[in-house]
C-alpha positions as CSV (number, residue, x, y, z in Angstrom):
1,M,-17.2,-8.4,0.3
2,D,-15.8,-7.3,-3.1
3,I,-12.8,-5.0,-3.4
4,V,-12.5,-2.9,-6.6
5,Y,-9.4,-1.0,-7.6
6,A,-10.0,1.9,-10.0
7,S,-8.2,5.1,-11.1
8,L,-9.2,8.4,-12.5
9,K,-6.6,10.0,-14.8
10,R,-5.8,13.6,-14.2
11,R,-6.7,16.2,-16.8
12,Q,-3.3,17.7,-16.2
13,P,-0.5,16.1,-14.2
14,A,0.1,17.7,-10.8
15,A,2.7,17.3,-8.0
16,V,0.9,15.9,-5.0
17,A,2.4,16.1,-1.6
18,G,1.6,16.1,2.1
19,A,-1.6,17.9,3.2
20,T,-2.6,18.7,-0.3
21,G,-2.7,15.0,-1.2
22,A,-4.6,14.1,1.9
23,A,-7.2,16.8,1.2
24,E,-7.5,15.7,-2.4
25,A,-8.0,12.1,-1.3
26,A,-10.7,13.2,1.2
27,E,-12.5,15.2,-1.4
28,A,-12.6,12.2,-3.8
29,V,-13.9,9.9,-1.1
30,D,-16.5,12.4,0.1
31,A,-17.7,12.7,-3.5
32,L,-18.1,8.9,-3.7
33,W,-20.1,8.8,-0.5
34,A,-22.2,11.8,-1.5
35,H,-23.3,10.1,-4.7
36,A,-23.5,6.5,-3.5
37,E,-26.9,4.7,-3.7
38,P,-28.0,1.7,-1.7
39,A,-27.7,-0.5,-4.8
40,D,-24.0,0.3,-5.1
41,G,-23.4,-1.6,-1.8
42,L,-20.5,0.8,-0.8
43,Q,-19.1,-0.1,2.6
44,H,-15.8,1.7,2.6
45,A,-13.7,3.8,0.2
46,S,-10.1,5.1,0.1
47,A,-8.1,7.2,-2.3
48,Q,-4.5,7.7,-2.9
49,P,-3.5,10.6,-5.2
50,A,-0.5,10.4,-7.6
51,D,1.0,12.9,-10.1
52,D,-1.0,11.5,-13.1
53,R,-4.1,10.0,-11.4
54,I,-6.0,9.2,-8.2
55,D,-6.3,5.5,-7.2
56,L,-9.5,4.4,-5.6
57,L,-10.3,1.3,-3.5
58,L,-14.0,0.5,-3.1
59,Y,-15.2,-2.1,-0.8
60,L,-18.7,-3.3,-1.9
61,L,-21.1,-5.8,-0.5
62,S,-21.0,-9.0,-2.5
63,R,-24.1,-9.7,-4.6
64,S,-23.4,-13.1,-6.2
65,P,-21.0,-15.8,-5.1
66,S,-19.8,-16.5,-8.6
67,D,-20.5,-15.5,-12.2
68,P,-19.8,-17.2,-15.4
69,P,-16.2,-16.7,-16.7
70,G,-15.8,-14.0,-19.3
71,Q,-18.7,-11.9,-18.0
72,L,-18.2,-8.4,-16.6
73,D,-17.7,-8.6,-12.9
74,P,-20.9,-7.2,-11.2
75,A,-18.8,-5.4,-8.5
76,A,-16.7,-3.7,-11.2
77,V,-19.9,-2.6,-13.0
78,R,-21.4,-1.2,-9.8
79,A,-18.1,0.5,-8.9
80,Y,-17.9,2.0,-12.4
81,G,-21.5,3.3,-12.1
82,L,-20.7,4.9,-8.8
83,I,-17.5,6.5,-10.0
84,A,-19.1,7.7,-13.3
85,R,-22.0,9.2,-11.4
86,S,-19.7,10.9,-8.9
87,H,-17.5,12.2,-11.7
88,R,-20.5,13.6,-13.7
89,T,-22.1,15.4,-10.7
90,S,-19.1,16.5,-8.6
91,P,-17.6,19.7,-9.9
92,T,-14.3,18.9,-8.2
93,L,-13.9,15.4,-9.8
94,L,-15.2,16.8,-13.2
95,Q,-12.7,19.6,-13.2
96,R,-9.7,17.6,-12.0
97,Y,-10.1,14.2,-13.7
98,L,-11.0,12.6,-17.0
99,P,-14.1,10.5,-17.2
100,P,-13.7,6.9,-15.9
101,E,-13.1,4.1,-18.4
102,P,-15.8,1.3,-18.4
103,P,-14.8,-2.0,-17.0
104,R,-13.5,-4.8,-19.3
105,A,-14.3,-8.5,-19.1
106,T,-10.7,-9.1,-18.0
107,D,-11.0,-6.8,-15.0
108,H,-11.5,-8.7,-11.7
109,T,-12.1,-7.9,-8.1
110,A,-10.6,-9.6,-5.0
111,R,-12.8,-11.6,-2.7
């Protein structure tokens, strides 16, 4: 299993507290599940809102035991695809957050 950490930056900072934060996290996770495709390998997702962003943890099925160093991590690429797709098609994510940034070769997932 691969674990990918990602964040979406808010369009405007907001104070997040209590039930509001829990509802926002649930909306973000629901959007990910609504737009997940079998090829994404999504097994579990969680979200934690903060004043300037929402942090996401995506648990994905592993595809390859190892890849050559310096290459983009396939799990990070799949996670980015899922988050970008969800952001494009979810009115809530589109309105609240900036588009996700693509993964870099230095980004890694935990195994």
